N, C-alpha and C positions, 0 to 999 in steps of 0.2 A: 357459423363457427363461433365457439365460445371465446370471448376475449379474455386474456390473462388478467389475473387480479393484480392491481397496483394500488396500494394504500400506504399511508405514512407508517413508518416502523421505527423501532429502537432496537439496535442489536448490541449485545454485550458479550464480551469474552472474559471469563474468570481465569485469572492467572495465579499460579502458585508463588512465583517469586520475582517476576519482572519481565520486561521486554526491551530489546535494543532496536532503536530506530536509526536509520542512516541519514535522515533529514531532520530539520527543526520541527517537522510535523510528522504525524503518524502514517500508518499504512492505509491505502485506499481500499474500500470495501469492494469496488468493482474489480480491482486487481486480484484480490483473494478469490472471488468467484470465478473470474476468467482463468485463473491458474488451475482450479479444479477441473473445469471443462476441458482445458488444453491437455492436462494429464490423462483424463479419460480418453480423449481422442488418440493420444499416443499409445495408450494401453490397447485400445481397439485395433489400431493399425498393427501393433506388434502381434496381436492374436491372429491377424490375417497373414502374417509373415512380411508385412511392410514396415518401413521406417518413416515416421512423420517428422519432418525437420522444419525449423523456422528459418526463413530466408530474410535476413535483415535488409536486403535491397528491394524487396517487393513490398507493395502496399498491403498490409495485413487485413484480412477480413474482420468484421466485427462479430464476435461471438454473441449468441443469443442469450443475454443475461436476463435474469428475472427482475429487472429494474426498469423504472420509467426513464425516459430520455428528456433532457432539457435542451431545447433547440433555440433558446433566446440568443445565444452567441455561436460563433463558429471558431473552431470545430465544436460540434455539439458534445455533450458529456452525459454520463449516467447520473441519475438523481440519487446521489449518496455522498456522504462526507468522508473525510479521512479519520483515522482513529483519534480519539480524544481521551485524555486522562484528567482526572479531577485534581486540581492543584492541592486541595486540602488533604488528599489521601495518597499523594505520590511524591517521590523525591528521586534525584539522580544518584546513582551508585556506580563508581568507577571500578570496573573489573578488568582482569588481565587475560589476554589470549596470546598463545604462542604461535609463531609462524616460521616455517623453515622452507628452504628452496626445494622445489620439486625437481629432482634430478632427471626424471623422465622428460619433463618439459624442456630442460636444457638441451637434451639430445635432439629434440624435435626442432628447436629454435636455431641451433648452430651445428655446423658440420664438424667443427673442431672444439671438443670439450676436454679439459684436462682429466687425467685418470682419477684424480682426487680433487673434489671441491669441498673446502673446509666449511663446516657448520659453526666453527668457533670464532673465526676471524674473517676479515675481508668483506667485500660487498655482498657475498651470498651467505653471510653468517645467520644463524638462527636469531630471531628477534622476539621481544615481548611487546605486544600492542595493547594499549588501553582501549577498553570498550565501555562506553557509558550506557548503562541500562537504566530504564525508568522503572523503579520499584513501585508497583501499584497493584491493588487487588483486582481491579477491573479496567478494561478498555472499552469504550463505547463508540458506536456509529449511529447516525440517523440516515434514513433512506426512505424512498418511495418504491415499493416493489411487491412481489409475491412472497408472503411470509413462509409458506410451506416449501416452495422451491428453494428459497434461501436457506432454510434450516437443513434441507436435504443436501445441499452442496457443502455447507459449512461443517456438516458432520464428518467430512473427510479431512478437515483442517485441524491438525493436532498441535502445530507450532506456528508462530507468526514472528516476523521481524528478522533481524540479523543474528548470526551465530546460533542457529537452531540446532546444529549438530553438537553444540556444547551444552545444550539444555536450556538455552535462553528462549523466552517467548512461549513456553509450553502452556497449552490451554487445557484447563480442567473441564470446562463446560461452556457451551454456547447457549444464549437466550435470545430469542427473536420475539418481541412483543408488538402487538398492534398499538398504534398511537393515533386513534381517530380524531383527537382534538388538535393535533399538530397541523399547522399550515403546510400545504404541499411545497411551496417554494422554500420555506424555511427548513423543512425536513430534508430537502435535497441539497442545501447549501450551508446551513449554519450549525455550529456546535451547540450554541445556545443563542437565544435571540440577541442580535446585535454583534455577533462574532462569526466571521466567515470561517467555515469548517472544511474548505476544499479549495483547490486551484480552480478558478473560474474565469472565462473570458469577460472582458470589461462590460460587454453588453448585458450580461446576466445581472449586473449590479446597478444598471441604469436607474432603476426605481428605488435603490437602497443606498443613497450616497453617504449615509452616516455609519455604514457598517465598519466595524473594526477589522482590519486586515493586516497582512504582513508586507505590504508594498506591492510593486508591479514589476513584472519581468516576462520574458519569453519563457513559456513553460508548457508541459504536456497536460492535457485535461482528461484523458481517458486511457484505458489500457489498450495495447501495450505502451506504457509511458516512455519507453526508450525510443520509440519510432518517431521520426520527424513529422509524419503526417498527422500525428496527434498533438502537435505543438500549436499553441496560440501565440502570435507574435507579441501580444500585449495582454497579459492576464494578471488577475489579482491572486496573491499568494494567501494561504490560510492565516487566520488571525492567531498567531502563537501566543497572544495575550491570554488565550484560554488556558495556557499552562504557566502563566505568570512570567513569560519571557518577552512578550512583544510590546509594541507601542502603537499609538494611533497615527496614521499617516493622512 
């Protein structure tokens, strides 16, 4: 059987006007790839007349991503970084989004709902919410994986980040380049040499004590990031110093 290709890579998304992140660090590459495979599975199930659902109480299976695995720590993680922006070419921009109460949701949550729920005053009034976007021409990832398979999956990703329905995070083009000169461990862990680029179990950094990171905490290390089985009780957080915001711990 032919073994899958796994080589150091650099992935870039070209953005027309910015992207919104929900954390101090960017989007995980393995999360993007897993989302494409999961949506394909849902579409295939729908074509058969079935409904594929996610059970948050069950331990999820690991989708077959075209990435190498790092097993230095537990739980293991995919060899890829989170999204990185270049400080010299990016800056934050505060934008405004509106939010209003979903009246249909109120009917499902409560048996007694007033005939009129005001959008102009009271607890359920319409609100304006600030959304901080990072204005940058490109977002980059490093990884160890199969370039052709990654290109094929990313071709279906047209937006990334938060507030996509409002036009944020739109991707003009994806570029996946081989990086044969990159060190394998660095390609799966660092934004740039010396700066941690992803959440990683402490064991992953045992041989790299001087790496710049964003502190230590309980955190998820691979997709689906919301599930407790993906959490490491003590993990290093990404070095947000790469975006000019972090410090050395």
